[in-house]
C-alpha positions as CSV (number, residue, x, y, z in Angstrom):
1,M,-53.4,77.8,275.5
2,L,-52.6,76.2,272.2
3,L,-55.6,78.0,270.6
4,R,-54.4,81.3,271.9
5,Y,-50.9,80.6,270.5
6,Y,-52.4,79.6,267.1
7,L,-54.5,82.8,266.9
8,L,-51.5,84.9,267.8
9,I,-49.3,83.3,265.1
10,T,-52.1,83.7,262.6
11,Y,-52.4,87.5,263.3
12,L,-48.7,87.9,263.2
13,A,-48.5,86.1,259.9
14,V,-50.8,88.6,258.2
15,G,-49.2,91.6,259.9
16,T,-50.1,93.7,262.9
17,L,-53.4,95.4,263.1
18,R,-52.9,99.1,262.2
19,G,-55.0,102.2,262.3
20,D,-54.5,105.9,262.8
21,D,-54.5,105.4,266.6
22,D,-53.5,101.8,267.2
23,E,-50.9,99.1,266.3
24,F,-51.4,95.9,268.3
25,E,-52.8,92.4,268.3
26,I,-56.2,91.6,269.7
27,I,-56.8,87.9,270.5
28,Q,-60.4,86.7,270.7
29,N,-60.4,83.3,272.5
30,E,-62.8,80.4,271.9
31,D,-64.8,81.4,275.0
32,G,-65.4,84.9,273.6
33,S,-62.9,86.6,275.9
34,V,-60.4,89.2,274.5
35,E,-56.7,89.7,275.0
36,I,-54.5,92.5,273.8
37,I,-50.8,91.9,272.9
38,G,-48.2,94.4,271.9
39,E,-47.7,98.1,272.0
40,E,-49.5,100.8,270.1
41,E,-48.6,103.9,268.1
42,L,-48.8,107.3,269.7
43,I,-52.1,109.2,269.1
44,D,-51.9,112.9,268.1
45,D,-53.1,115.5,270.6
46,G,-56.7,116.7,270.5
47,S,-58.0,120.2,269.9
48,N,-60.3,122.8,271.4
49,T,-58.7,122.5,274.8
50,D,-58.7,125.4,277.4
51,E,-55.4,124.6,279.2
52,N,-55.7,127.6,281.5
53,Y,-59.1,127.2,283.1
54,H,-59.7,124.8,286.0
55,E,-63.1,124.4,287.6
56,E,-63.4,125.6,291.1
57,T,-63.3,122.7,293.5
58,T,-66.6,122.1,295.3
59,E,-67.5,119.7,298.1
60,H,-68.1,116.3,296.6
61,P,-68.4,112.7,297.8
62,S,-65.3,110.6,298.7
63,S,-66.3,108.0,296.0
64,L,-68.2,108.1,292.8
65,N,-68.8,105.7,289.9
66,W,-70.9,106.6,286.9
67,K,-70.9,103.0,285.7
68,V,-72.6,101.9,288.9
69,N,-75.0,104.9,288.5
70,N,-76.1,103.5,285.1
71,M,-75.2,106.7,283.3
72,M,-72.3,105.2,281.3
73,P,-73.0,103.1,278.2
74,K,-72.1,99.5,278.4
75,A,-68.6,98.4,277.4
76,V,-68.3,97.4,273.7
77,F,-65.7,95.4,271.9
78,Q,-63.9,97.7,269.4
79,G,-63.1,94.8,267.1
80,A,-60.1,92.6,266.4
81,K,-59.3,94.4,263.2
82,C,-60.9,97.7,263.9
83,N,-58.8,100.0,266.0
84,I,-61.3,102.6,267.2
85,C,-60.5,103.0,270.9
86,G,-60.5,106.8,270.5
87,W,-64.0,106.8,269.0
88,V,-65.4,104.4,271.5
89,T,-64.0,106.3,274.4
90,G,-64.8,109.8,273.0
91,V,-68.4,109.1,272.1
92,Q,-69.3,107.0,275.2
93,A,-67.8,109.6,277.6
94,L,-69.5,112.5,275.9
95,S,-72.9,110.8,275.6
96,S,-72.7,110.1,279.3
97,R,-71.9,113.7,280.2
98,V,-74.7,114.9,278.0
99,A,-77.1,112.4,279.7
100,I,-76.0,113.7,283.2
101,A,-76.4,117.4,282.2
102,T,-79.8,116.8,280.6
103,E,-81.0,114.1,283.1
104,N,-81.9,112.2,279.9
105,Y,-79.9,109.1,279.0
106,Q,-80.0,108.2,275.3
107,P,-77.7,105.6,273.8
108,W,-75.7,107.3,271.0
109,S,-74.4,105.5,268.0
110,I,-70.6,105.3,267.9
111,Q,-70.6,103.9,264.4
112,N,-72.5,106.9,262.9
113,V,-70.1,109.4,264.4
114,I,-67.2,107.6,262.8
115,L,-69.0,107.3,259.4
116,C,-69.8,111.1,259.5
117,N,-66.2,112.0,260.0
118,R,-64.1,109.4,258.3
119,N,-64.0,107.9,254.8
120,K,-62.6,104.6,256.1
121,F,-64.5,103.2,259.1
122,C,-61.6,101.6,261.0
123,S,-59.3,104.6,260.9
124,G,-58.8,106.0,264.4
125,T,-58.9,109.4,266.1
126,H,-57.9,111.1,269.3
127,Q,-60.7,110.8,271.9
128,D,-60.4,114.6,272.6
129,K,-61.3,115.5,269.1
130,V,-64.7,113.8,269.2
131,P,-66.6,116.6,271.0
132,N,-65.4,119.2,268.5
133,M,-66.5,116.9,265.6
134,I,-69.9,116.5,267.1
135,A,-70.3,120.2,267.8
136,K,-69.7,121.0,264.2
137,N,-72.5,118.7,263.1
138,M,-75.1,117.8,265.8
139,D,-77.2,116.0,263.3
140,Q,-74.9,113.0,263.3
141,I,-76.1,112.1,266.7
142,V,-78.5,109.2,266.3
143,L,-79.6,106.4,268.5
144,S,-77.4,103.3,268.6
145,D,-80.1,101.0,267.1
146,V,-80.3,103.3,264.1
147,S,-76.6,102.7,263.3
148,P,-75.4,99.7,265.3
149,L,-71.7,99.1,265.8
150,I,-70.6,96.4,263.3
151,K,-67.0,97.6,263.2
152,N,-64.8,96.5,260.3
153,K,-67.8,94.9,258.5
154,C,-68.8,98.4,257.6
155,N,-66.0,98.5,255.0
156,D,-67.7,95.5,253.2
157,Y,-71.1,97.3,252.8
158,N,-71.8,100.1,250.4
159,N,-74.8,101.2,252.4
160,C,-72.8,101.7,255.6
161,T,-72.8,105.5,255.4
162,C,-73.4,108.5,257.6
163,K,-77.0,108.9,258.7
164,N,-77.8,112.6,258.9
165,A,-80.7,113.0,261.3
166,T,-82.2,115.9,259.3
167,T,-82.5,114.0,256.1
168,S,-84.7,111.1,257.2
169,S,-87.7,111.1,259.5
170,E,-86.7,107.6,260.8
171,H,-83.7,109.1,262.6
172,S,-84.5,110.7,266.0
173,L,-83.3,114.2,266.3
174,L,-81.4,113.7,269.6
175,R,-80.4,117.3,269.7
176,D,-84.1,118.1,270.1
177,I,-84.6,115.5,272.8
178,Q,-81.4,116.3,274.8
179,W,-81.1,120.0,275.1
180,F,-77.3,120.8,275.3
181,F,-74.4,122.6,273.7
182,L,-70.7,122.0,274.1
183,G,-68.0,124.2,275.5
184,P,-64.2,123.6,275.4
185,V,-62.3,120.6,276.6
186,L,-60.7,121.0,280.0
187,T,-57.7,119.2,281.4
188,A,-57.8,117.1,284.6
189,H,-54.1,116.3,285.2
190,T,-54.2,116.5,289.0
191,P,-56.2,114.3,291.4
192,E,-58.2,117.4,292.5
193,D,-59.1,118.4,288.9
194,A,-59.9,114.8,288.0
195,E,-62.3,114.4,291.0
196,Q,-64.0,117.7,290.3
197,G,-64.4,116.9,286.6
198,L,-65.9,113.6,287.4
199,Q,-68.7,115.3,289.3
200,S,-70.3,116.1,285.9
201,G,-69.4,112.8,284.2
202,P,-66.7,110.6,282.9
203,L,-63.3,111.8,281.7
204,T,-61.3,110.5,278.7
205,T,-57.7,109.5,278.9
206,C,-55.0,107.6,277.0
207,F,-51.7,106.1,277.9
208,L,-48.9,103.8,276.9
209,R,-48.8,100.3,278.2
210,K,-46.7,97.2,278.4
211,V,-49.5,94.7,277.8
212,S,-47.6,91.7,279.3
213,H,-48.0,93.3,282.7
214,W,-50.8,95.7,282.2
215,Y,-53.5,94.2,284.4
216,K,-51.1,92.5,286.8
217,D,-50.1,95.1,289.2
218,G,-51.0,98.5,287.7
219,N,-47.3,99.5,287.6
220,S,-46.5,99.0,283.9
221,C,-48.3,101.8,282.2
222,A,-46.2,104.5,280.7
223,N,-46.6,108.2,279.9
224,G,-47.8,108.7,276.4
225,C,-51.0,108.2,274.3
226,S,-51.6,104.9,272.5
227,H,-54.8,103.4,273.9
228,A,-57.9,105.3,275.0
229,N,-60.2,104.6,278.0
230,S,-62.8,106.4,280.0
231,I,-62.3,107.3,283.6
232,V,-65.7,106.6,285.1
233,G,-65.1,107.0,288.9
234,Y,-62.9,107.1,291.9
235,D,-62.6,106.3,295.6
236,E,-60.0,107.3,298.1
237,T,-57.3,104.9,296.7
238,R,-58.3,104.1,293.1
239,W,-59.4,105.4,289.7
240,Y,-62.0,103.3,287.8
241,L,-61.8,103.0,284.0
242,Q,-64.0,101.6,281.3
243,E,-62.0,99.5,278.8
244,S,-62.6,100.3,275.1
245,V,-62.1,96.7,274.0
246,G,-65.2,95.6,275.9
247,A,-66.4,93.6,278.9
248,K,-64.7,90.3,278.0
249,F,-61.1,91.3,278.0
250,K,-58.8,89.0,280.0
251,Y,-55.4,89.3,281.7
252,P,-52.6,88.6,279.2
253,V,-50.7,87.1,282.2
254,K,-51.7,84.6,284.9
255,R,-53.8,86.4,287.4
256,K,-52.9,86.4,291.0
257,A,-55.4,86.4,293.8
258,H,-54.4,89.8,295.1
259,D,-54.4,91.6,291.8
260,G,-58.1,92.5,291.7
261,L,-57.7,95.0,288.9
262,R,-60.3,93.7,286.4
263,L,-64.1,94.1,287.1
264,R,-66.9,92.1,285.4
265,N,-68.7,95.0,283.8
266,G,-65.9,96.0,281.4
267,T,-64.1,98.3,283.8
268,W,-60.8,98.0,285.7
269,F,-59.1,100.1,288.3
270,A,-55.7,101.6,288.9
271,Y,-54.4,102.5,292.3
272,R,-53.7,106.2,292.6
273,N,-50.1,105.7,293.7
274,S,-49.3,103.2,290.9
275,T,-47.6,104.0,287.6
276,C,-50.9,103.5,285.8
277,G,-52.8,105.7,288.3
278,E,-50.3,108.5,287.6
279,A,-50.1,107.9,283.8
280,I,-53.8,108.1,283.1
281,L,-54.1,111.6,284.7
282,R,-51.4,113.0,282.4
283,K,-53.9,112.8,279.5
284,A,-57.1,113.1,281.4
285,K,-59.6,115.6,279.9
286,Y,-63.3,116.3,279.6
287,P,-65.6,118.5,277.6
288,L,-67.8,121.1,279.3
289,V,-71.4,120.2,278.5
290,F,-74.0,123.0,279.1
291,F,-77.8,122.4,279.5
292,D,-79.4,124.6,276.8
293,Y,-81.8,126.8,278.8
294,D,-82.5,128.8,275.6
295,K,-84.6,125.9,274.3
296,A,-87.6,126.8,276.6
297,N,-86.2,129.2,279.2
298,A,-87.1,127.2,282.3
299,Y,-85.3,125.6,285.2
300,F,-86.3,123.5,288.1
301,E,-85.8,123.7,291.9
302,S,-86.4,121.1,294.5
303,E,-89.4,121.7,296.8
304,T,-91.2,119.7,299.5
305,V,-95.0,119.5,299.3
306,K,-97.7,117.2,300.6
307,E,-98.4,114.3,298.2
308,D,-102.1,114.7,298.2
309,Q,-101.8,118.4,297.1
310,L,-100.6,117.3,293.7
311,L,-102.8,117.2,290.6
312,L,-101.0,115.2,288.0
313,V,-101.6,115.2,284.2
314,H,-103.2,112.1,282.9
315,S,-104.2,113.4,279.5
316,T,-102.9,115.6,276.7
317,V,-101.3,118.8,278.0
318,K,-102.1,122.0,276.1
319,G,-99.0,123.2,274.3
320,V,-97.4,119.8,273.6
321,S,-99.4,117.2,271.7
322,P,-99.4,114.3,271.9
323,T,-98.0,113.7,275.4
324,T,-98.0,110.9,278.0
325,S,-98.9,110.8,281.6
326,S,-95.5,109.4,282.6
327,F,-91.9,109.6,281.4
328,T,-89.0,107.2,281.8
329,N,-86.6,109.8,283.0
330,S,-86.7,113.2,284.7
331,G,-85.1,115.0,281.7
332,M,-87.9,114.0,279.3
333,A,-90.5,115.0,281.8
334,K,-88.9,118.4,282.5
335,R,-88.5,119.0,278.7
336,N,-92.2,118.4,278.2
337,C,-93.1,120.6,281.3
338,S,-90.8,123.4,280.1
339,L,-92.7,123.7,276.8
340,T,-96.2,123.8,278.3
341,G,-96.1,127.1,280.1
342,I,-98.8,127.6,282.7
343,N,-100.1,124.1,282.2
344,C,-97.3,122.4,284.0
345,L,-95.9,123.5,287.4
346,G,-93.3,120.8,287.9
347,V,-92.3,117.1,287.8
348,V,-92.5,114.3,290.4
349,K,-90.9,110.9,290.6
350,N,-93.3,107.9,291.1
351,S,-92.5,104.9,293.3
352,N,-92.0,102.8,290.2
353,G,-89.2,105.1,289.0
354,S,-91.2,106.9,286.3
355,F,-91.8,110.6,286.3
356,E,-95.0,112.6,285.9
357,V,-95.8,116.3,285.1
358,I,-97.8,118.3,287.7
359,K,-100.8,120.2,286.5
360,S,-101.4,122.1,289.8
361,I,-100.4,122.2,293.5
362,G,-103.1,122.7,296.0
363,K,-102.7,125.3,298.7
364,R,-104.9,123.6,301.3
365,K,-103.5,122.3,304.5
366,S,-102.8,118.6,304.4
367,K,-101.7,115.8,306.7
368,G,-100.4,113.7,303.8
369,A,-96.9,112.5,303.4
370,N,-94.1,114.8,302.3
371,I,-92.8,114.4,298.8
372,V,-90.0,116.2,297.0
373,I,-90.9,117.6,293.6
374,S,-89.0,119.6,290.9
375,R,-90.8,122.9,290.7
376,K,-90.6,124.7,287.4
377,K,-89.4,128.3,287.2
378,Q,-90.2,129.8,283.8
379,M,-88.1,132.7,282.7
380,V,-90.7,135.0,281.0
381,F,-90.8,138.5,279.8
382,Y,-93.4,141.2,279.1
383,I,-93.1,143.3,276.0
384,R,-93.3,147.0,276.8
385,H,-93.8,149.5,274.0
386,S,-91.9,152.8,273.9
387,S,-95.3,154.5,274.8
388,G,-95.1,152.7,278.2
389,K,-98.0,150.3,277.3
390,Y,-97.6,146.5,277.2
391,V,-98.6,143.7,274.9
392,G,-101.7,141.8,276.0
393,I,-103.8,139.1,274.4
394,R,-107.4,139.0,273.3
395,F,-107.7,135.3,273.3
396,Q,-111.2,135.0,271.6
397,T,-109.9,136.8,268.5
398,K,-106.2,135.7,268.9
399,K,-105.2,139.3,268.5
400,L,-102.5,141.2,270.3
401,S,-103.6,144.3,272.2
402,L,-102.0,147.2,274.2
403,V,-102.7,147.4,278.0
404,L,-101.7,150.1,280.5
405,R,-100.0,148.0,283.2
406,Q,-97.8,145.0,283.4
407,R,-100.3,143.2,285.6
408,Y,-102.6,143.0,282.7
409,A,-99.9,142.2,280.2
410,A,-99.3,138.8,278.6
411,P,-96.1,136.9,279.7
412,F,-94.1,135.2,276.9
413,F,-91.0,133.0,276.7
414,T,-88.8,132.2,273.7
415,S,-88.2,128.8,272.2
416,Y,-86.5,128.0,268.9
417,S,-86.7,131.8,267.9
418,K,-90.4,131.8,268.5
419,I,-92.2,134.0,271.1
420,V,-94.5,131.6,273.0
421,S,-97.5,132.6,275.1
422,F,-97.0,131.4,278.7
423,K,-100.7,131.4,279.4
424,Y,-101.6,129.8,276.0
425,P,-98.4,127.8,275.2
426,E,-100.0,126.1,272.2
427,F,-99.8,129.5,270.5
428,V,-97.0,131.9,269.5
429,I,-96.9,135.4,268.1
430,G,-97.2,135.1,264.4
431,N,-95.9,137.2,261.6
432,K,-99.4,138.8,261.2
433,A,-99.2,140.3,264.8
434,K,-101.7,137.6,265.9
435,L,-101.5,134.4,267.9
436,V,-101.0,131.3,265.7
437,V,-100.5,127.6,266.4
438,K,-97.0,126.9,267.7
439,N,-96.1,124.1,265.3
440,E,-96.5,126.2,262.1
441,Y,-93.1,126.3,260.3
442,N,-92.7,130.0,260.1
443,N,-93.1,132.8,262.7
444,F,-89.5,133.1,263.7
445,W,-88.2,136.4,265.2
446,E,-84.9,138.3,265.6
447,L,-84.0,141.6,267.3
448,K,-82.9,144.5,265.1
449,D,-81.2,147.8,266.1
450,A,-81.3,146.7,269.7
451,N,-79.7,148.3,272.8
452,L,-78.4,145.5,275.0
453,K,-78.5,146.8,278.6
454,N,-77.1,145.2,281.7
455,N,-79.6,146.3,284.5
456,A,-77.2,145.4,287.3
457,S,-74.6,148.0,286.2
458,G,-76.7,150.2,283.9
459,L,-74.1,149.7,281.2
460,S,-75.0,148.9,277.6
461,M,-72.9,146.9,275.1
462,T,-70.9,149.4,273.1
463,V,-68.4,149.1,270.3
464,N,-65.3,151.3,270.6
465,D,-63.2,152.8,267.8
466,E,-61.1,149.7,267.6
467,G,-64.1,147.5,267.1
468,S,-63.9,145.9,270.5
469,I,-66.9,145.3,272.9
470,T,-67.0,147.5,275.9
471,G,-69.6,148.9,278.2
472,S,-70.9,152.4,278.6
473,V,-73.9,154.2,280.3
474,Y,-77.1,153.6,278.4
475,D,-77.7,156.2,275.7
476,R,-80.8,155.7,273.5
477,N,-79.3,157.8,270.7
478,A,-75.8,156.3,270.6
479,I,-75.4,154.3,267.4
480,S,-72.4,152.6,268.9
481,Q,-74.9,150.9,271.3
482,R,-77.1,149.4,268.5
483,F,-76.8,145.8,267.3
484,D,-78.7,143.2,265.4
485,V,-78.9,139.9,267.3
486,G,-80.7,136.6,267.3
487,L,-83.5,135.4,269.6
488,S,-82.5,131.8,270.0
489,G,-79.6,129.4,269.3
490,A,-76.2,130.6,268.2
491,W,-76.3,133.8,266.2
492,K,-74.1,136.4,264.6
493,I,-74.1,139.9,266.1
494,K,-73.8,143.0,263.8
495,S,-72.8,146.4,264.9
496,K,-74.9,149.2,263.4
497,S,-72.1,151.8,263.8
498,K,-69.5,149.6,262.1
499,N,-71.9,147.8,259.8
500,L,-69.8,144.7,260.5
501,F,-70.3,141.3,262.1
502,L,-68.3,140.2,265.1
503,R,-65.3,138.1,264.0
504,K,-62.6,136.4,265.8
505,K,-58.8,136.0,265.4
506,K,-58.6,133.2,268.0
507,E,-60.7,132.0,270.9
508,N,-61.8,135.0,273.1
509,D,-60.1,137.5,270.8
510,F,-62.8,139.1,268.6
511,K,-63.7,142.5,267.1
512,F,-66.1,144.1,264.7
513,Q,-63.6,144.5,261.9
514,T,-62.3,142.8,258.8
515,S,-58.6,143.4,259.5
516,K,-56.0,140.6,258.8
517,G,-56.5,137.6,261.0
518,Y,-60.1,138.3,262.0
519,S,-61.5,135.9,259.4
520,T,-63.9,133.7,261.4
521,S,-67.4,134.6,262.5
522,Q,-67.8,134.8,266.3
523,Y,-71.2,133.4,267.3
524,L,-73.0,134.4,270.5
525,R,-76.1,133.0,272.2
526,W,-78.7,133.7,274.9
527,Q,-78.4,131.5,277.9
528,A,-80.8,132.1,280.8
529,R,-80.9,135.9,280.1
530,Q,-77.1,136.1,279.8
531,I,-75.2,136.7,276.5
532,I,-72.4,134.1,276.2
533,T,-70.0,133.0,273.5
534,D,-70.7,129.8,271.6
535,K,-68.1,128.1,273.9
536,G,-70.0,129.2,277.1
537,K,-68.1,132.3,278.3
538,P,-70.5,135.0,279.5
539,F,-70.1,138.8,279.4
540,N,-70.2,140.2,282.9
541,S,-71.9,143.3,284.2
542,Q,-69.1,145.5,282.9
543,W,-69.3,143.9,279.4
544,E,-65.9,142.1,280.0
545,L,-65.6,138.5,279.0
546,S,-65.6,136.4,282.1
547,D,-62.6,134.2,283.0
548,G,-64.9,131.3,283.8
549,Y,-67.9,129.7,282.1
550,F,-71.7,130.0,282.3
551,K,-73.4,129.5,285.7
552,L,-77.2,129.8,286.1
553,D,-77.1,131.8,289.2
554,E,-75.0,134.7,287.9
555,H,-77.9,137.2,287.8
556,D,-75.7,140.2,287.5
557,N,-74.9,139.1,284.0
558,H,-78.5,139.4,282.8
559,V,-79.0,141.5,279.7
560,V,-82.2,143.2,278.7
561,P,-83.1,143.9,275.0
562,T,-84.0,147.6,275.2
563,D,-85.6,149.9,272.6
564,T,-85.4,147.2,270.0
565,Y,-87.2,146.2,266.8
566,I,-88.8,142.7,267.0
567,Q,-88.6,141.6,263.3
568,D,-89.8,138.6,261.4
569,I,-86.7,136.7,260.2
570,F,-88.1,135.8,256.8
571,G,-90.5,138.6,255.9
572,G,-88.6,141.6,257.1
573,E,-91.6,143.3,258.7
574,R,-91.6,144.1,262.4
575,L,-94.0,144.3,265.3
576,G,-95.2,147.9,265.7
577,V,-98.1,150.1,266.8
578,V,-100.3,152.1,264.5
579,N,-103.2,154.1,266.0
580,N,-102.9,152.3,269.3
581,R,-103.1,148.9,267.6
582,V,-100.4,146.2,267.4
583,K,-99.6,145.5,263.7
584,M,-96.8,144.4,261.4
585,V,-95.1,147.4,260.0
586,D,-92.1,148.3,257.8
587,D,-90.1,151.4,257.0
588,S,-92.9,152.7,254.7
589,D,-95.2,153.1,257.7
590,A,-94.5,156.7,258.6
591,N,-96.8,156.7,261.6
592,A,-95.6,153.4,263.0
593,D,-93.7,153.2,266.3
594,S,-92.0,149.9,266.7
595,R,-89.6,150.1,269.6
596,W,-89.9,147.6,272.4
597,T,-88.3,146.7,275.6
598,F,-88.3,143.3,277.5
599,E,-89.2,143.3,281.2
600,Y,-88.2,140.0,282.9
601,D,-90.1,138.0,285.4
602,T,-90.0,134.3,286.7
603,L,-93.3,132.5,287.0
């Protein structure tokens, strides 16, 4: 007790510990435990929040805890002189939601996110700003062992700087291991919204507290925002939170036997009907995290088969080299399987908890044990020429050919703006109208002068006189239905009739114009054959922007590139047909016909 008193007096003698988000004293006891004394300054509100949208409530379990499910990073001590509760909460909650969405847990570096966004390490932030900061620069996401959390010591080292993943081969490109992109931040201020939000991962929150009673009875929190925590779970009577000061925090008051609020893994709970239980929901929020299907255009469905029907891969798989026979989590196995086309049919979990990719599934009758696998569904397309013929492959010469019917045509899928052969996934269509090895740097494609047609409604994207997007019946000759678009990732769309890019005034208010206020580029992206905004809102079959956000099963939103040029991004030449041969052509080729339409299939 005397040691605690001495440490407190010492801290008070040198002044309170201040940061952008905190003002309080942290006492680190001789046994390594941590106590917090005092009150903290209010933290400014976050940004990029969609206050009006609430996820539809679905059936879910009566209790859930992501900490117990091992999808939440371990609690870390933010530091006695380093007030970074907002950073710790924001990064840990977001990395957990990404791990859940991608089925691929990777420990993110909290320190590197801070260093890439602040000149002074120990200056704080609001936890809700973290997703937007990361969305602006995905390369700052590195593994925690690349940039370990050394807290305020960072200010003592000149080499403690932001590690950009693209500038050094030693830094893992986590954005290429975990396939995701971020939508807006949603609120979860009611118990119903909080429970629904927790189905996809932890929430962030902040609150005011009277520390002298904080962990005693759960009734001394106050509305406000001075200290950030993650809400990691719930049951019928309680909310579970992870403390941003780590796993060794102690009660600032003598604990009574019936309190039971602090848990040993760095978490604590608040009863729903307590002041704390109500206060934490007032600032509860979470970012929407979308799995990025555009990376390899594949998804997986559960299927029951006989165990002895499976032929597993125990050597290098064509299309991805090198590879291993097993993976530590399902996300890495599915990522590998998605990129390997016909050479992988799915993923199965082993008895030891590892995952393997499936080469083939036998059709013979079997009396073996049933086993549940994840069967791959690859979203492919056939490329149909305006003549009605399709692109095929002559594999011996690696040349593209024209065939009469789709059944003889070659299926392809897109990945990183490349057009990958489903049957020969180690090859892509090259900029010489031949198959080339996938890992060559160039051979990226885009769509020019494309008509974007929704097959469910028969309506094509159209720009009206005011520059807004609307839908109208497909008209091959209408220049108002012609656009330049990307093939992968987030891309700008350009109207041929306006000769302008799409620009936004505010979120969901965009036009093809340069009038006052429309000063920011509006990016769109492909996502499982839908066209969505960079925040995840899809265009519906009428070419209206949906009220909600992307869902995989909304097939009526599928858009087909029709009567389009397929053009090399760097060279400017496009895929065409001359004398019944597939070649690269440009505007000087008077006899060239280079209009193509995609026809979708799922294999």
